[in-house]
Every structure is written in structure tokens, then in C-alpha cells.
GUZA-679435 format. One record per residue (C-alpha): residue in one letter; chain; residue number from 1; z, y, x. Coordinates in nm, 3 decimals. Layout:
N
NODE   doke   kolro   lomi         z         y         x
NODE      A       A    NUM         Z         Y         X
...
END
This chain:
472
NODE   doke   kolro   lomi         z         y         x
NODE      M       A      1    -2.181    -1.794    -4.869
NODE      S       A      2    -2.472    -1.846    -4.627
NODE      Q       A      3    -2.738    -1.862    -4.902
NODE      I       A      4    -2.907    -1.532    -4.978
NODE      D       A      5    -2.969    -1.420    -5.335
NODE      H       A      6    -3.334    -1.313    -5.341
NODE      S       A      7    -3.337    -1.253    -5.716
NODE      Q       A      8    -3.170    -0.916    -5.665
NODE      K       A      9    -3.353    -0.590    -5.598
NODE      I       A     10    -3.168    -0.587    -5.265
NODE      P       A     11    -3.144    -0.944    -5.126
NODE      N       A     12    -2.788    -1.015    -5.017
NODE      N       A     13    -2.517    -1.273    -4.964
NODE      V       A     14    -2.227    -1.035    -5.033
NODE      D       A     15    -2.222    -1.070    -5.414
NODE      L       A     16    -2.353    -0.717    -5.449
NODE      S       A     17    -2.401    -0.749    -5.827
NODE      S       A     18    -2.024    -0.777    -5.873
NODE      D       A     19    -1.980    -0.417    -5.753
NODE      R       A     20    -2.200    -0.210    -5.982
NODE      K       A     21    -2.108     0.124    -5.824
NODE      L       A     22    -2.201     0.004    -5.475
NODE      Q       A     23    -2.514    -0.166    -5.606
NODE      R       A     24    -2.632     0.154    -5.775
NODE      A       A     25    -2.565     0.359    -5.461
NODE      L       A     26    -2.766     0.122    -5.240
NODE      E       A     27    -3.047     0.097    -5.496
NODE      K       A     28    -3.060     0.477    -5.490
NODE      W       A     29    -3.084     0.469    -5.110
NODE      L       A     30    -3.364     0.207    -5.120
NODE      P       A     31    -3.651     0.441    -5.222
NODE      N       A     32    -3.541     0.690    -4.956
NODE      F       A     33    -3.562     0.411    -4.701
NODE      I       A     34    -3.909     0.310    -4.822
NODE      S       A     35    -4.018     0.673    -4.803
NODE      W       A     36    -3.893     0.689    -4.443
NODE      W       A     37    -4.068     0.358    -4.362
NODE      T       A     38    -4.395     0.482    -4.510
NODE      E       A     39    -4.376     0.804    -4.309
NODE      M       A     40    -4.235     0.673    -3.980
NODE      G       A     41    -4.311     0.299    -3.978
NODE      P       A     42    -4.619     0.137    -3.818
NODE      E       A     43    -4.909     0.372    -3.877
NODE      G       A     44    -5.229     0.231    -4.023
NODE      F       A     45    -5.103    -0.116    -4.120
NODE      Q       A     46    -4.884    -0.067    -4.425
NODE      T       A     47    -5.131    -0.243    -4.657
NODE      K       A     48    -5.206    -0.537    -4.427
NODE      D       A     49    -5.075    -0.891    -4.468
NODE      V       A     50    -4.859    -0.985    -4.170
NODE      Y       A     51    -4.727    -1.334    -4.089
NODE      L       A     52    -4.356    -1.248    -4.080
NODE      R       A     53    -4.027    -1.433    -4.092
NODE      T       A     54    -3.780    -1.335    -4.362
NODE      A       A     55    -3.414    -1.435    -4.373
NODE      I       A     56    -3.333    -1.685    -4.648
NODE      S       A     57    -2.992    -1.792    -4.516
NODE      A       A     58    -2.719    -1.661    -4.288
NODE      D       A     59    -2.686    -2.003    -4.127
NODE      S       A     60    -2.818    -2.010    -3.770
NODE      Q       A     61    -3.022    -2.323    -3.853
NODE      G       A     62    -3.329    -2.297    -4.075
NODE      W       A     63    -3.241    -1.941    -4.169
NODE      A       A     64    -3.591    -1.794    -4.186
NODE      H       A     65    -3.906    -1.841    -4.394
NODE      F       A     66    -4.251    -1.758    -4.251
NODE      D       A     67    -4.534    -1.627    -4.466
NODE      Y       A     68    -4.771    -1.335    -4.514
NODE      V       A     69    -4.618    -1.016    -4.648
NODE      K       A     70    -4.709    -0.649    -4.654
NODE      M       A     71    -4.447    -0.461    -4.456
NODE      P       A     72    -4.340    -0.218    -4.734
NODE      D       A     73    -4.279    -0.529    -4.949
NODE      Y       A     74    -4.065    -0.699    -4.686
NODE      R       A     75    -3.738    -0.827    -4.830
NODE      W       A     76    -3.493    -0.616    -4.636
NODE      G       A     77    -3.139    -0.693    -4.737
NODE      I       A     78    -2.772    -0.733    -4.655
NODE      F       A     79    -2.676    -1.052    -4.474
NODE      L       A     80    -2.337    -1.136    -4.324
NODE      A       A     81    -2.257    -1.445    -4.122
NODE      D       A     82    -2.018    -1.682    -4.295
NODE      P       A     83    -1.651    -1.588    -4.259
NODE      V       A     84    -1.445    -1.773    -4.000
NODE      K       A     85    -1.143    -1.930    -4.170
NODE      D       A     86    -0.812    -1.774    -4.063
NODE      R       A     87    -0.989    -1.555    -3.807
NODE      R       A     88    -0.752    -1.360    -3.584
NODE      I       A     89    -0.795    -1.034    -3.392
NODE      P       A     90    -0.944    -1.151    -3.061
NODE      C       A     91    -0.828    -0.870    -2.831
NODE      G       A     92    -0.618    -0.557    -2.789
NODE      D       A     93    -0.269    -0.457    -2.891
NODE      D       A     94    -0.285    -0.656    -3.216
NODE      Y       A     95    -0.423    -0.969    -3.053
NODE      G       A     96    -0.359    -1.274    -3.268
NODE      K       A     97    -0.287    -1.090    -3.592
NODE      P       A     98    -0.510    -1.145    -3.900
NODE      V       A     99    -0.838    -0.955    -3.894
NODE      W       A    100    -0.893    -0.663    -4.132
NODE      Q       A    101    -1.100    -0.684    -4.449
NODE      E       A    102    -1.040    -0.313    -4.509
NODE      I       A    103    -1.026    -0.034    -4.252
NODE      P       A    104    -0.683     0.097    -4.148
NODE      G       A    105    -0.676     0.472    -4.209
NODE      E       A    106    -0.606     0.557    -3.845
NODE      H       A    107    -0.931     0.387    -3.736
NODE      R       A    108    -1.155     0.516    -4.013
NODE      N       A    109    -1.325     0.801    -3.824
NODE      T       A    110    -1.368     0.603    -3.503
NODE      L       A    111    -1.524     0.306    -3.679
NODE      R       A    112    -1.755     0.530    -3.875
NODE      R       A    113    -1.877     0.687    -3.551
NODE      I       A    114    -1.934     0.345    -3.395
NODE      I       A    115    -2.128     0.221    -3.699
NODE      V       A    116    -2.337     0.538    -3.726
NODE      T       A    117    -2.428     0.524    -3.357
NODE      Q       A    118    -2.534     0.161    -3.384
NODE      G       A    119    -2.721     0.232    -3.707
NODE      D       A    120    -2.907     0.525    -3.555
NODE      T       A    121    -3.069     0.308    -3.289
NODE      E       A    122    -3.243     0.088    -3.546
NODE      P       A    123    -3.480     0.337    -3.714
NODE      A       A    124    -3.519     0.518    -3.382
NODE      S       A    125    -3.698     0.225    -3.219
NODE      V       A    126    -3.933     0.193    -3.519
NODE      E       A    127    -4.022     0.560    -3.480
NODE      Q       A    128    -4.078     0.520    -3.105
NODE      Q       A    129    -4.321     0.232    -3.162
NODE      R       A    130    -4.502     0.348    -3.475
NODE      L       A    131    -4.842     0.405    -3.307
NODE      L       A    132    -4.854     0.092    -3.093
NODE      G       A    133    -5.053    -0.109    -3.346
NODE      Q       A    134    -5.353     0.108    -3.270
NODE      T       A    135    -5.365    -0.014    -2.908
NODE      C       A    136    -5.251    -0.378    -2.945
NODE      P       A    137    -5.371    -0.640    -2.693
NODE      S       A    138    -5.400    -0.917    -2.955
NODE      L       A    139    -5.314    -1.012    -3.314
NODE      Y       A    140    -5.034    -1.228    -3.174
NODE      D       A    141    -4.877    -0.921    -3.012
NODE      L       A    142    -4.945    -0.705    -3.315
NODE      R       A    143    -4.752    -0.947    -3.532
NODE      N       A    144    -4.463    -0.958    -3.285
NODE      L       A    145    -4.446    -0.578    -3.285
NODE      F       A    146    -4.425    -0.574    -3.664
NODE      Q       A    147    -4.162    -0.848    -3.667
NODE      V       A    148    -3.947    -0.643    -3.433
NODE      N       A    149    -4.003    -0.334    -3.650
NODE      V       A    150    -3.908    -0.489    -3.983
NODE      E       A    151    -3.597    -0.647    -3.834
NODE      E       A    152    -3.489    -0.316    -3.686
NODE      G       A    153    -3.526    -0.185    -4.041
NODE      R       A    154    -3.306    -0.467    -4.167
NODE      H       A    155    -3.046    -0.390    -3.903
NODE      L       A    156    -3.039    -0.037    -4.037
NODE      W       A    157    -2.959    -0.188    -4.377
NODE      A       A    158    -2.672    -0.381    -4.218
NODE      M       A    159    -2.505    -0.061    -4.100
NODE      V       A    160    -2.583     0.131    -4.418
NODE      Y       A    161    -2.412    -0.138    -4.623
NODE      L       A    162    -2.094    -0.089    -4.421
NODE      L       A    163    -2.116     0.288    -4.454
NODE      H       A    164    -2.160     0.272    -4.830
NODE      S       A    165    -1.900     0.000    -4.881
NODE      Y       A    166    -1.612     0.129    -4.673
NODE      F       A    167    -1.652     0.503    -4.612
NODE      G       A    168    -1.706     0.660    -4.954
NODE      R       A    169    -1.886     0.994    -4.970
NODE      D       A    170    -1.874     1.035    -4.590
NODE      G       A    171    -2.050     0.702    -4.553
NODE      R       A    172    -2.318     0.789    -4.808
NODE      E       A    173    -2.388     1.118    -4.630
NODE      E       A    174    -2.410     0.942    -4.295
NODE      A       A    175    -2.653     0.688    -4.445
NODE      E       A    176    -2.878     0.970    -4.559
NODE      A       A    177    -2.861     1.135    -4.217
NODE      L       A    178    -2.983     0.812    -4.057
NODE      L       A    179    -3.314     0.869    -4.236
NODE      E       A    180    -3.331     1.237    -4.144
NODE      R       A    181    -3.305     1.228    -3.764
NODE      R       A    182    -3.624     1.158    -3.572
NODE      S       A    183    -3.681     1.005    -3.230
NODE      G       A    184    -3.774     1.274    -2.979
NODE      D       A    185    -3.735     1.560    -3.228
NODE      D       A    186    -3.624     1.881    -3.053
NODE      N       A    187    -3.411     1.996    -3.345
NODE      N       A    188    -3.276     1.671    -3.491
NODE      P       A    189    -3.311     1.391    -3.233
NODE      R       A    190    -3.162     1.045    -3.236
NODE      I       A    191    -2.808     1.019    -3.102
NODE      L       A    192    -2.870     0.824    -2.779
NODE      G       A    193    -3.109     0.934    -2.505
NODE      A       A    194    -3.305     0.609    -2.460
NODE      F       A    195    -3.403     0.624    -2.827
NODE      N       A    196    -3.572     0.960    -2.781
NODE      A       A    197    -3.788     0.845    -2.487
NODE      P       A    198    -4.159     0.791    -2.560
NODE      C       A    199    -4.252     0.426    -2.608
NODE      D       A    200    -4.621     0.472    -2.671
NODE      D       A    201    -4.787     0.204    -2.458
NODE      W       A    202    -4.741    -0.173    -2.449
NODE      L       A    203    -4.597    -0.188    -2.099
NODE      S       A    204    -4.321     0.044    -2.223
NODE      F       A    205    -4.281    -0.164    -2.539
NODE      F       A    206    -4.230    -0.485    -2.343
NODE      M       A    207    -3.985    -0.311    -2.109
NODE      F       A    208    -3.803    -0.159    -2.407
NODE      T       A    209    -3.763    -0.493    -2.584
NODE      F       A    210    -3.647    -0.657    -2.262
NODE      F       A    211    -3.406    -0.390    -2.136
NODE      T       A    212    -3.310    -0.167    -2.428
NODE      D       A    213    -3.290    -0.441    -2.690
NODE      R       A    214    -3.083    -0.638    -2.440
NODE      D       A    215    -2.837    -0.350    -2.435
NODE      G       A    216    -2.838    -0.391    -2.814
NODE      K       A    217    -2.747    -0.756    -2.768
NODE      Y       A    218    -2.441    -0.668    -2.562
NODE      Q       A    219    -2.332    -0.391    -2.797
NODE      L       A    220    -2.358    -0.636    -3.088
NODE      L       A    221    -2.166    -0.900    -2.893
NODE      A       A    222    -1.887    -0.647    -2.836
NODE      L       A    223    -1.886    -0.546    -3.203
NODE      S       A    224    -1.889    -0.909    -3.314
NODE      E       A    225    -1.538    -0.931    -3.166
NODE      S       A    226    -1.415    -0.646    -3.387
NODE      A       A    227    -1.092    -0.676    -3.581
NODE      F       A    228    -1.285    -0.526    -3.875
NODE      D       A    229    -1.423    -0.855    -4.005
NODE      P       A    230    -1.718    -0.722    -4.212
NODE      L       A    231    -1.852    -0.552    -3.898
NODE      S       A    232    -1.803    -0.871    -3.697
NODE      R       A    233    -1.985    -1.082    -3.954
NODE      T       A    234    -2.269    -0.831    -3.987
NODE      T       A    235    -2.334    -0.815    -3.614
NODE      R       A    236    -2.311    -1.191    -3.571
NODE      F       A    237    -2.609    -1.234    -3.800
NODE      M       A    238    -2.793    -0.942    -3.638
NODE      L       A    239    -2.770    -1.130    -3.307
NODE      T       A    240    -2.966    -1.417    -3.464
NODE      E       A    241    -3.257    -1.179    -3.526
NODE      E       A    242    -3.217    -0.983    -3.201
NODE      A       A    243    -3.299    -1.285    -2.982
NODE      H       A    244    -3.668    -1.268    -3.078
NODE      H       A    245    -3.693    -0.905    -2.971
NODE      M       A    246    -3.583    -0.986    -2.616
NODE      F       A    247    -3.817    -1.287    -2.612
NODE      V       A    248    -4.107    -1.052    -2.690
NODE      G       A    249    -4.017    -0.833    -2.393
NODE      E       A    250    -3.952    -1.110    -2.143
NODE      T       A    251    -4.267    -1.309    -2.223
NODE      G       A    252    -4.475    -0.994    -2.262
NODE      I       A    253    -4.405    -0.883    -1.904
NODE      L       A    254    -4.449    -1.242    -1.786
NODE      R       A    255    -4.799    -1.247    -1.937
NODE      V       A    256    -4.886    -0.908    -1.785
NODE      L       A    257    -4.780    -1.037    -1.444
NODE      D       A    258    -4.970    -1.363    -1.493
NODE      R       A    259    -5.292    -1.179    -1.567
NODE      T       A    260    -5.252    -0.923    -1.288
NODE      C       A    261    -5.178    -1.185    -1.024
NODE      Q       A    262    -5.459    -1.416    -1.137
NODE      V       A    263    -5.718    -1.137    -1.133
NODE      M       A    264    -5.602    -1.018    -0.791
NODE      K       A    265    -5.616    -1.372    -0.653
NODE      D       A    266    -5.969    -1.419    -0.790
NODE      N       A    267    -6.087    -1.088    -0.643
NODE      P       A    268    -5.942    -1.051    -0.291
NODE      G       A    269    -5.985    -0.713    -0.131
NODE      K       A    270    -5.992    -0.522    -0.458
NODE      S       A    271    -5.709    -0.325    -0.612
NODE      A       A    272    -5.556    -0.410    -0.949
NODE      R       A    273    -5.671    -0.081    -1.096
NODE      E       A    274    -6.027    -0.142    -0.984
NODE      L       A    275    -6.006    -0.471    -1.175
NODE      G       A    276    -5.867    -0.320    -1.495
NODE      V       A    277    -5.520    -0.474    -1.483
NODE      I       A    278    -5.175    -0.323    -1.435
NODE      D       A    279    -5.075    -0.303    -1.070
NODE      L       A    280    -4.740    -0.446    -0.966
NODE      E       A    281    -4.618    -0.112    -0.830
NODE      T       A    282    -4.663     0.049    -1.172
NODE      I       A    283    -4.475    -0.241    -1.332
NODE      Q       A    284    -4.189    -0.187    -1.085
NODE      R       A    285    -4.172     0.184    -1.165
NODE      A       A    286    -4.166     0.112    -1.538
NODE      L       A    287    -3.890    -0.142    -1.478
NODE      N       A    288    -3.690     0.120    -1.284
NODE      F       A    289    -3.718     0.368    -1.569
NODE      W       A    290    -3.633     0.147    -1.866
NODE      Y       A    291    -3.352    -0.035    -1.686
NODE      S       A    292    -3.186     0.286    -1.570
NODE      I       A    293    -3.198     0.465    -1.906
NODE      S       A    294    -3.075     0.150    -2.077
NODE      L       A    295    -2.774     0.141    -1.842
NODE      D       A    296    -2.674     0.483    -1.977
NODE      L       A    297    -2.638     0.334    -2.326
NODE      F       A    298    -2.316     0.161    -2.220
NODE      G       A    299    -2.142     0.495    -2.162
NODE      G       A    300    -1.932     0.618    -1.872
NODE      E       A    301    -1.796     0.382    -1.608
NODE      V       A    302    -1.440     0.506    -1.668
NODE      S       A    303    -1.385     0.571    -2.037
NODE      S       A    304    -1.077     0.655    -2.240
NODE      N       A    305    -1.281     0.582    -2.554
NODE      A       A    306    -1.359     0.232    -2.431
NODE      A       A    307    -0.990     0.178    -2.360
NODE      S       A    308    -0.898     0.298    -2.709
NODE      Y       A    309    -1.160     0.081    -2.878
NODE      F       A    310    -1.033    -0.227    -2.695
NODE      A       A    311    -0.668    -0.149    -2.754
NODE      A       A    312    -0.729    -0.102    -3.127
NODE      G       A    313    -0.943    -0.417    -3.149
NODE      L       A    314    -1.248    -0.220    -3.265
NODE      K       A    315    -1.464    -0.369    -2.989
NODE      G       A    316    -1.411    -0.653    -2.748
NODE      R       A    317    -1.592    -0.785    -2.447
NODE      A       A    318    -1.903    -0.998    -2.489
NODE      K       A    319    -1.785    -1.349    -2.584
NODE      E       A    320    -1.421    -1.250    -2.560
NODE      A       A    321    -1.309    -1.613    -2.582
NODE      Q       A    322    -1.431    -1.676    -2.225
NODE      Y       A    323    -1.144    -1.465    -2.087
NODE      E       A    324    -0.780    -1.571    -2.044
NODE      D       A    325    -0.609    -1.233    -2.091
NODE      H       A    326    -0.708    -1.065    -2.418
NODE      V       A    327    -0.462    -0.775    -2.398
NODE      C       A    328    -0.552    -0.647    -2.048
NODE      L       A    329    -0.256    -0.418    -1.998
NODE      D       A    330    -0.194    -0.502    -1.631
NODE      Q       A    331    -0.539    -0.591    -1.497
NODE      V       A    332    -0.756    -0.360    -1.289
NODE      F       A    333    -1.129    -0.332    -1.223
NODE      E       A    334    -1.277    -0.224    -0.889
NODE      M       A    335    -1.561     0.025    -0.907
NODE      D       A    336    -1.733     0.300    -0.711
NODE      K       A    337    -1.578     0.639    -0.652
NODE      I       A    338    -1.763     0.943    -0.520
NODE      E       A    339    -1.553     1.172    -0.306
NODE      G       A    340    -1.672     1.436    -0.063
NODE      G       A    341    -2.029     1.323    -0.104
NODE      K       A    342    -1.943     0.967    -0.004
NODE      L       A    343    -1.910     0.641    -0.192
NODE      S       A    344    -1.588     0.444    -0.182
NODE      Q       A    345    -1.406     0.193    -0.402
NODE      E       A    346    -1.115     0.243    -0.636
NODE      E       A    347    -0.920     0.035    -0.883
NODE      V       A    348    -0.904     0.155    -1.244
NODE      P       A    349    -0.715     0.003    -1.538
NODE      L       A    350    -0.930    -0.271    -1.688
NODE      R       A    351    -0.915    -0.121    -2.036
NODE      N       A    352    -1.073     0.198    -1.905
NODE      A       A    353    -1.350    -0.006    -1.742
NODE      M       A    354    -1.464    -0.200    -2.049
NODE      N       A    355    -1.803    -0.026    -2.051
NODE      E       A    356    -1.854    -0.138    -1.692
NODE      V       A    357    -1.746    -0.494    -1.773
NODE      L       A    358    -2.015    -0.506    -2.043
NODE      R       A    359    -2.271    -0.338    -1.816
NODE      T       A    360    -2.202    -0.593    -1.541
NODE      E       A    361    -2.278    -0.885    -1.775
NODE      Y       A    362    -2.588    -0.703    -1.895
NODE      T       A    363    -2.711    -0.656    -1.538
NODE      E       A    364    -2.663    -1.026    -1.462
NODE      D       A    365    -2.857    -1.115    -1.778
NODE      C       A    366    -3.140    -0.877    -1.683
NODE      Q       A    367    -3.155    -1.031    -1.335
NODE      R       A    368    -3.213    -1.375    -1.485
NODE      G       A    369    -3.522    -1.242    -1.661
NODE      V       A    370    -3.648    -1.063    -1.348
NODE      N       A    371    -3.607    -1.389    -1.157
NODE      K       A    372    -3.845    -1.555    -1.405
NODE      W       A    373    -4.097    -1.276    -1.352
NODE      N       A    374    -4.073    -1.319    -0.975
NODE      R       A    375    -4.129    -1.694    -1.004
NODE      M       A    376    -4.455    -1.617    -1.186
NODE      I       A    377    -4.564    -1.386    -0.902
NODE      Q       A    378    -4.469    -1.649    -0.643
NODE      E       A    379    -4.661    -1.923    -0.827
NODE      H       A    380    -4.974    -1.714    -0.777
NODE      G       A    381    -4.899    -1.672    -0.407
NODE      V       A    382    -4.877    -1.292    -0.431
NODE      D       A    383    -4.650    -1.120    -0.181
NODE      F       A    384    -4.446    -0.895    -0.411
NODE      V       A    385    -4.092    -0.905    -0.550
NODE      L       A    386    -3.973    -0.709    -0.851
NODE      T       A    387    -3.617    -0.579    -0.816
NODE      L       A    388    -3.359    -0.420    -1.040
NODE      P       A    389    -3.263    -0.082    -0.894
NODE      S       A    390    -2.902     0.000    -0.819
NODE      R       A    391    -2.689     0.087    -1.121
NODE      R       A    392    -2.647     0.429    -0.958
NODE      F       A    393    -3.020     0.506    -0.970
NODE      N       A    394    -3.159     0.765    -1.217
NODE      R       A    395    -2.843     0.786    -1.425
NODE      Q       A    396    -2.780     1.068    -1.672
NODE      I       A    397    -2.437     0.957    -1.797
NODE      G       A    398    -2.118     0.862    -1.616
NODE      L       A    399    -2.007     0.883    -1.252
NODE      Y       A    400    -2.360     0.916    -1.116
NODE      A       A    401    -2.497     1.180    -1.353
NODE      G       A    402    -2.616     1.490    -1.168
NODE      L       A    403    -2.637     1.303    -0.838
NODE      Y       A    404    -2.936     1.145    -0.667
NODE      F       A    405    -2.965     0.788    -0.542
NODE      T       A    406    -3.240     0.568    -0.405
NODE      P       A    407    -3.323     0.245    -0.590
NODE      E       A    408    -3.114     0.072    -0.325
NODE      G       A    409    -2.816     0.288    -0.425
NODE      S       A    410    -2.794     0.527    -0.129
NODE      L       A    411    -2.678     0.879    -0.207
NODE      I       A    412    -2.943     1.139    -0.120
NODE      G       A    413    -3.002     1.509    -0.174
NODE      R       A    414    -3.213     1.667    -0.446
NODE      E       A    415    -3.491     1.761    -0.205
NODE      E       A    416    -3.541     1.400    -0.094
NODE      W       A    417    -3.524     1.285    -0.457
NODE      E       A    418    -3.798     1.526    -0.559
NODE      A       A    419    -4.012     1.418    -0.265
NODE      K       A    420    -3.983     1.045    -0.343
NODE      R       A    421    -3.938     1.039    -0.719
NODE      D       A    422    -4.301     0.950    -0.789
NODE      T       A    423    -4.274     0.637    -0.577
NODE      W       A    424    -3.978     0.519    -0.786
NODE      L       A    425    -4.046     0.627    -1.145
NODE      P       A    426    -4.362     0.633    -1.362
NODE      T       A    427    -4.594     0.925    -1.295
NODE      D       A    428    -4.832     1.102    -1.529
NODE      T       A    429    -5.112     0.920    -1.346
NODE      D       A    430    -4.944     0.583    -1.411
NODE      R       A    431    -4.903     0.658    -1.778
NODE      A       A    432    -5.260     0.782    -1.813
NODE      Y       A    433    -5.394     0.469    -1.643
NODE      V       A    434    -5.188     0.230    -1.856
NODE      K       A    435    -5.296     0.409    -2.172
NODE      S       A    436    -5.660     0.397    -2.060
NODE      L       A    437    -5.639     0.016    -2.056
NODE      M       A    438    -5.505     0.013    -2.408
NODE      N       A    439    -5.739     0.246    -2.591
NODE      R       A    440    -5.950    -0.054    -2.688
NODE      P       A    441    -5.733    -0.262    -2.925
NODE      V       A    442    -5.812    -0.632    -2.968
NODE      Y       A    443    -5.808    -0.747    -3.330
NODE      E       A    444    -6.009    -1.072    -3.309
NODE      P       A    445    -5.793    -1.385    -3.356
NODE      G       A    446    -5.726    -1.564    -3.028
NODE      K       A    447    -5.873    -1.290    -2.807
NODE      M       A    448    -5.664    -1.097    -2.553
NODE      A       A    449    -5.704    -0.763    -2.382
NODE      N       A    450    -5.816    -0.790    -2.021
NODE      W       A    451    -5.476    -0.676    -1.886
NODE      I       A    452    -5.261    -0.954    -2.038
NODE      A       A    453    -5.268    -1.335    -2.036
NODE      A       A    454    -5.257    -1.540    -2.354
NODE      P       A    455    -4.920    -1.680    -2.462
NODE      K       A    456    -4.854    -2.046    -2.395
NODE      Q       A    457    -4.806    -2.117    -2.767
NODE      G       A    458    -4.827    -1.950    -3.103
NODE      I       A    459    -4.560    -1.871    -3.361
NODE      K       A    460    -4.382    -2.133    -3.571
NODE      G       A    461    -4.626    -2.408    -3.477
NODE      R       A    462    -4.935    -2.197    -3.544
NODE      P       A    463    -5.209    -2.184    -3.280
NODE      V       A    464    -5.258    -1.879    -3.061
NODE      D       A    465    -5.586    -1.803    -3.243
NODE      F       A    466    -5.415    -1.798    -3.584
NODE      E       A    467    -5.484    -1.486    -3.794
NODE      Y       A    468    -5.133    -1.339    -3.757
NODE      V       A    469    -5.237    -1.011    -3.917
NODE      R       A    470    -5.507    -0.998    -4.183
NODE      L       A    471    -5.698    -0.677    -4.125
NODE      D       A    472    -5.972    -0.722    -4.385
END
């Protein structure tokens, strides 16, 4: 099952040709997708040859082929991880029972909402990043941007396949709507807030792929535990592709820090902005912003929906097998409570805290990356430490929405927030400065913009000065 049939109009490993009705429906959706990609995909590079990886197998080993391809000709398709023999429901009230190959009627609407929400994030990020090619720091980075973009497009295909296959007319209508919403549109925005935020400079792009794509990792891990086996198999293969996106973010920020610290060390007494690199304070403020809005993507700290999803087996915890109790009827989770303007602790049923369980693992994963960034700063002998702000800081969803907290997590009033906000979050001046560094794109193989260090190695054994995008 892991081999992908590339002879079909839509590459797949789900034997699509055996279901002519479904095949015709998806082939009808294909030109609409290409039309959306042409309108909202990377602007100015649709006719260029890009050194991209394309899935040729759903096996985690040797699953991708690397070669030049024009992005509109990329072989998007439908790829599911191989089925697990005798797989059982890993969590919830039906723990241990056989997984579902079809959707029980009582879960139909909920699963459709989950799939649509996940699907909506994929084209949204392409739309957010569509202009970044015009300010790229190198051909290496340009190629990585396009690789992220085409794989987000393929992840959209993954969700559209499920909508078409299992939800009839409702699913087909939802699939069309995924191409109609637009990131940041006042009248028809994307569903989740972080996917409407501007991502129009490369510092934001690296932060997005580190923090927001990492949220995607944890959402996919939770969905990979689903009792609905086609969803589980789809997301398990998506995780194979998602790893590269987070690598782009983590190493991108690492290279920005490397360059900033080296330039500052070579030019004592001068500021980073005088030297044409991104100052560490601006990097911290960007970190604060993208981390905090990515935290909102997990939902409220106490959630009846999260409890229902877990109970029904629609979503689990990340790597559910690591836990001993997979039913969680009697366990509790300790979390913050705000009462009378003060913070205290309370115990809530664990099922109602599943969003917070996932967010806690996400935070620990983010901290590992920030630790790597700080080691880079320390290696240069620069006295600065990047920190993740409190999970209470700058939140728009959940217990902390509508309240004001310092990055350290202290509750403050609105007046103090307004007075100090610009020291904690990106300012118009920050954004203007960052963009000013990037209005001179670098398209010569092997060359880097002044504000970022070269990567330690190229892609798939190619040298750093390889022509990753052919612009002629």
C-alpha cells in the first residue's frame, strides 16, 4: 500500500481509480485548486524550476524524490500511511475496540468540523507567505519556502480527500469553501486567528514555521490517535512532511542569531541596527508574538469540546501510547484559576484539560528549540537570553483572554499593558526596520543577505551554492 501510483491524474495510494464517482469529483476539484494556487500561491515564481521533493512512497524511509519542478506542475496527491494491522481505538470510552473505517453517524458533524478546521490552516499559510519570495535572503531559503508551500498545498489535498470520501455533498461544499476563504480577509477570513496574521517578512516566516507549524505537529499527533482510521493514517503521513517545516524555522532563527552575534562581536560599541542586522530585542519581541498567538490555536484551557473529542476517540493526546490510563475518567489536571483579580490553582477533570495537556507538551518542545538558540548566543559570548513568555501572556482565547499579563505571567492592568506593550511585542518601527533589510532579495547561488548566516549544509547532499531555484 505504501507505493504511490503516479500514473493517475491525481497521484494516490488509496486505489482512487476503483471509485469512479470519487475520482471524478476530485478531478473536478483539481482545476479549482490550481486556480487558487495560481492566484494565491507564491507570486512571481510560478514558471520557475524549483528543486523540490515529491512523495513517491508513504513509507517513512526513502519516501521522497528530489528534482526540479515548476510549482503548478507539482504532483500533489493523496497519500495515507500504511494501515496498522488490527489497530484498536487508543483512547476514550471505546478504548480497545476496533477502529472505524466509516464514520459513526453521531460523530459525523464533529469530525467534519475538525477536518475542515485542520484543512483551512493549510491554504491559509500559503496565502500568508505568498510575497516572501520577493525578499528572500538566498536561493537556499527561497527553495525552502516553496517546499513548505507546496507541502501545505498537499496537506490541503489530504483533508479534501476525507471530505469528499466520507461526507457526501456537505464534504464537497466544505472543500470548495476551503478555496474561497482568504487569510486576513475582512469578510471571509480563515477560521483560526494565527492564520490571518500577516507573515510578510522572513523573521516572521521563521517564527511561524517554528511556532505555528509546531502547533500543527501537535494537532496532527492528536488526530493521528483518532478512532477514525483514515484520518489517523492521513495525519501520520502529514507528520513526515511537517518535520521539514519546523526545521526551516528552527535553523532559520539560528542563522539569524549567528549572524547578528558575529557582527556585533566584530564591531564592539555599535548597535545591531547600525550594522544592518536584526537586533536581539526585536527577535525576542517577534518570539513573544508568534508563540503567544500559536498558544491560542490549542483552544481553551478548560474545554467541554476537548473532553467530548477524547471520550469519543476522535482525538487523543500526542503519542497516546506513552500514558498508562487511556480512559481518564478519574484523573485530574491542576491549572490556573483567576478569581477576584488573583491567580490561584484548581483541579479540573483531565478530560476537560486535554487542550492544556497538548499545550504543555508543545511548550516543552518549543523550549528545546529556544535552548538551542541560546546556546548559539552563548557561543558568541553575547550577554542575552531569549525566553518563552508565560502562557498567560498576550492570549486572546481561553482563561486569559481579555486580561493583561507581563511576559513573566504577572497580572497587570490595562494602563500598564498599554504603557509597556511596545517593549514586549513587535512595533511598527520593528516591522519597518526588518522589512528594510529585506527589500534587497539575494538570488545569486551561494550568496546570503547581510542579516543571516549561511546554512551549515545544503539540501539532499547538494552544496549550499547549488542553484536551488532557476530564475533564468
